[in-house]
N, C-alpha and C positions, 0 to 999 in steps of 0.2 A: 666395544661397539663403535663402529664407524659412523660419524655424523655426516649426513649428506647435505649439501648446500641446497637451500630452497630457491626456487626461481621467484621473480617478482610475481605477485598475485597468488602465492601459495602460503599456507599457514600450517604450522605443526604444533600440537600440544600433546604431550605424552606420546602415546602410540597412534594418535589420530593425525593423519596428514590430509589436508584439503587442497585441491587444485583449483585453478581458475573457474572451472565450471560450477563447483560447489559454492564459490564465493560470489558468483554472479548475482545481481540484484533479484533476478527472477527466482533464484533458489535460496534466498536468505530471508529471515524474518528479523524485524527491527522492533524493539520494545518502544512504545510511545505512551504518553499519558494524554488522555483526552476526556472530554465530558460529553455524555450523551444524555438525552432526556430519558427519564425512567420508563416511559411507555415504550420507546423504541428498544431500549435494552431488554425489557421484559419480553417483547415479541421474539427477539433473537434467542433469548435464554429458553423460552418455552418450546420453540421449534427445535432447538438443539437437544433439549431433554426428550422430546418425542422421537427424535431420530437417532438418539445416542451419539450425537455429535458434539462439537465444541462451538460455543457461540462466537468466540473470537474468529474461528475459521469461517463461519458463516458471514460475519461482518466483512472479513477480507474478501471473500468470494463476491459478495454484494458490491463492494467498492470496485473491485476489478471489473465486474460486469458493466457498471454504470459510469465509471469515472470518465472515460474518454468522451462519451456523448454529453455527459453533464458539463464537463469543462469546455467542450466545444460550444455548447449553448451559452454558457456564461461569457465566453469570449465574444460571441456574436452580440450579446446584450451590451457589453462594454463598448464595442466598436460602434453600435447603433447610438448609444448615449453620447459618445465623443462626436460622432457625425452630427447629431442634433445640436450639441453645444456649438460646434463650428459654424453651423448654419445660422444660429441665433447671433453669433458674433459678427457675421458678415453683413 
């Protein structure tokens, strides 16, 4: 059996070969450890159970939907606080 050279950004394990598109951040999942309050977690688990889905997928979808706006708002708050501090120093 001839081994083919992999290009940068490719991965091969056994008979599975992944190219750059499969390794793109948008197409991969990363395991993390985090803490959520029980009430929030239960909401996602109950909804997942009702819809025969996975609560982790729901959490990911929720984060993707709100992350950009949430982080943009946080950045505005930080800039506003810095501006306020700068005015107090002057």
